[in-house]
Each structure stands twice: as structure tokens, then as C-alpha cells.
C-alpha positions as CSV (number, residue, x, y, z in Angstrom):
1,X,0.0,0.0,0.0
2,X,1.3,3.4,-1.0
3,X,2.0,5.8,1.9
4,X,0.3,9.1,1.4
5,X,1.3,12.4,3.0
6,X,-1.4,14.5,4.6
7,X,-1.6,18.2,5.3
8,X,-3.6,19.6,8.2
9,X,-6.0,22.4,7.4
10,X,-7.9,24.3,10.1
11,X,-11.1,26.1,8.9
12,X,-13.2,27.8,11.5
13,X,-11.6,25.6,14.1
14,X,-12.6,22.4,12.2
15,X,-9.8,20.1,11.4
16,X,-9.7,18.8,7.8
17,X,-7.1,16.4,6.4
18,X,-6.2,16.7,2.7
19,X,-3.7,14.6,0.7
20,X,-0.6,16.5,-0.4
21,X,0.1,16.4,-4.2
22,X,2.8,13.9,-5.0
23,X,6.1,15.1,-6.4
24,X,5.2,13.5,-9.8
25,X,1.9,15.6,-9.9
26,X,3.8,18.8,-9.0
27,X,6.4,18.2,-11.7
28,X,3.7,17.5,-14.3
29,X,2.3,21.0,-14.0
30,X,4.9,22.7,-16.3
31,X,3.6,25.2,-18.8
32,X,3.3,24.0,-22.4
33,X,3.6,26.5,-25.3
34,X,2.0,24.9,-28.4
35,X,3.0,26.5,-31.7
36,X,2.4,25.7,-35.3
37,X,3.6,27.5,-38.5
38,X,1.7,26.7,-41.7
39,X,1.1,27.6,-45.3
40,X,-2.5,27.7,-46.7
41,X,-3.7,26.4,-50.1
42,X,-5.6,29.7,-50.6
43,X,-4.4,32.7,-52.4
44,X,-2.9,35.5,-50.2
45,X,-5.4,38.0,-49.2
46,X,-8.4,35.9,-50.4
47,X,-11.7,35.6,-48.6
48,X,-10.9,31.8,-48.1
49,X,-7.7,32.8,-46.3
50,X,-9.5,35.3,-44.1
51,X,-12.2,32.7,-43.3
52,X,-9.6,30.1,-42.3
53,X,-7.8,32.6,-40.0
54,X,-11.1,33.7,-38.4
55,X,-12.0,30.0,-37.8
56,X,-8.5,29.4,-36.3
57,X,-9.0,32.3,-33.9
58,X,-12.0,30.5,-32.4
59,X,-9.6,28.0,-30.9
60,X,-8.9,30.6,-28.3
61,X,-12.3,29.9,-26.8
62,X,-11.5,26.3,-26.0
63,X,-11.1,25.9,-22.2
64,X,-7.6,26.2,-20.8
65,X,-6.2,28.0,-23.8
66,X,-4.1,31.0,-22.6
67,X,-2.1,33.7,-24.5
68,X,-3.5,32.7,-27.9
69,X,-2.0,34.5,-30.9
70,X,-2.7,34.2,-34.7
71,X,0.5,35.4,-36.4
72,X,1.9,36.3,-39.8
73,X,5.3,34.7,-40.3
74,X,7.7,37.3,-41.8
75,X,11.1,35.5,-42.0
76,X,12.5,34.7,-45.5
77,X,14.2,31.7,-44.0
78,X,11.2,29.3,-44.3
79,X,8.2,28.6,-46.5
80,X,5.5,29.3,-43.9
81,X,3.1,32.3,-44.0
82,X,1.2,32.0,-40.7
83,X,1.5,30.8,-37.1
84,X,-0.6,30.0,-34.1
85,X,0.7,30.1,-30.6
86,X,-1.0,29.3,-27.3
87,X,-0.1,28.3,-23.8
88,X,-1.4,25.8,-21.3
89,X,-0.6,25.8,-17.6
90,X,0.0,22.0,-17.6
91,X,0.5,19.1,-20.0
92,X,-2.9,17.7,-18.8
93,X,-4.7,20.9,-19.9
94,X,-2.8,20.7,-23.3
95,X,-4.0,17.1,-23.7
96,X,-7.5,18.2,-22.9
97,X,-7.3,20.8,-25.7
98,X,-6.1,18.2,-28.1
99,X,-9.2,16.0,-27.7
100,X,-11.7,18.9,-27.3
101,X,-14.5,18.5,-29.9
102,X,-14.0,22.1,-31.2
103,X,-10.3,21.4,-31.8
104,X,-10.8,18.0,-33.5
105,X,-13.6,19.4,-35.6
106,X,-11.4,22.3,-36.7
107,X,-8.6,19.9,-37.7
108,X,-11.0,17.7,-39.6
109,X,-13.0,20.3,-41.4
110,X,-10.5,23.2,-41.9
111,X,-6.9,22.2,-41.2
112,X,-6.6,19.0,-43.2
113,X,-8.4,20.3,-46.3
114,X,-6.9,23.9,-46.3
115,X,-3.3,23.7,-45.0
116,X,-0.7,22.7,-47.6
117,X,2.3,22.4,-45.2
118,X,3.0,22.9,-41.5
119,X,5.4,22.3,-38.6
120,X,4.3,21.9,-35.0
121,X,6.5,22.7,-32.1
122,X,5.6,22.3,-28.4
123,X,7.8,23.8,-25.8
124,X,8.2,23.6,-22.0
125,X,10.4,26.0,-19.9
126,X,13.9,24.9,-19.1
127,X,14.4,25.2,-15.4
128,X,17.9,25.3,-13.8
């Protein structure tokens, strides 16, 4: 049987015992920055391009998405024209986003048919 640490909390002179988060749980709360750069099949400046970018901006409304940005890529060093960036306070919240119906529907109905090329990069902070 696994030994569990408890913390004592006193509320209005009532004693309550709560389990302390394990070290593994505390470590698994690192922030995740999810980014993707991509190129659309649509003509630059077209209504189809605007429609796609507007639909992509709706991803910001999915629970747990923080610091969402829809970006124009300006470097001449790669082929991509746009980027999306967002943060999640933990890997668990990022995984929840990945399976959210609004995200999976966007991928199925907009991303797959309209994106010609992309690169996804997910980051977590490096701590000393």
C-alpha cells in the first residue's frame, strides 16, 4: 500500500485532512507552449484565407487556452506564412485541448483540407 502524506488544514476551528500532491503531480504542471507554423492552399489576401484565419482564432475559446495568438510569419528563411501560438498551464490541460471537440472538428473540417504544409513545435520551460 502506498503511503500518502497529509496536510492539516484548520477552517473555522474544524480540522480537515487533505492529501498532499505527489512530487510527480507537482512536476507535471509545467507550462506548455503549443505553436504551429503553416502555409495555406488559398491565395494570399483571399476571402478563403480570411475565413480560415477567423476560424482558427475561435480555438482561443476552448477551455484552458491561454495567450492565444494568430500570427503572420515574416522570415525569409522558411516557406510558412502564418503561425498560431498558445499556452497551457500544464500538460494535462494541453492534452484536454487536443481532444476537445472544437479542436478535433477544426482539424478535420478546416486544417486538413486547407493547409498545404506545416510544422508543429511544443515547448516547455527549461528550469535550472
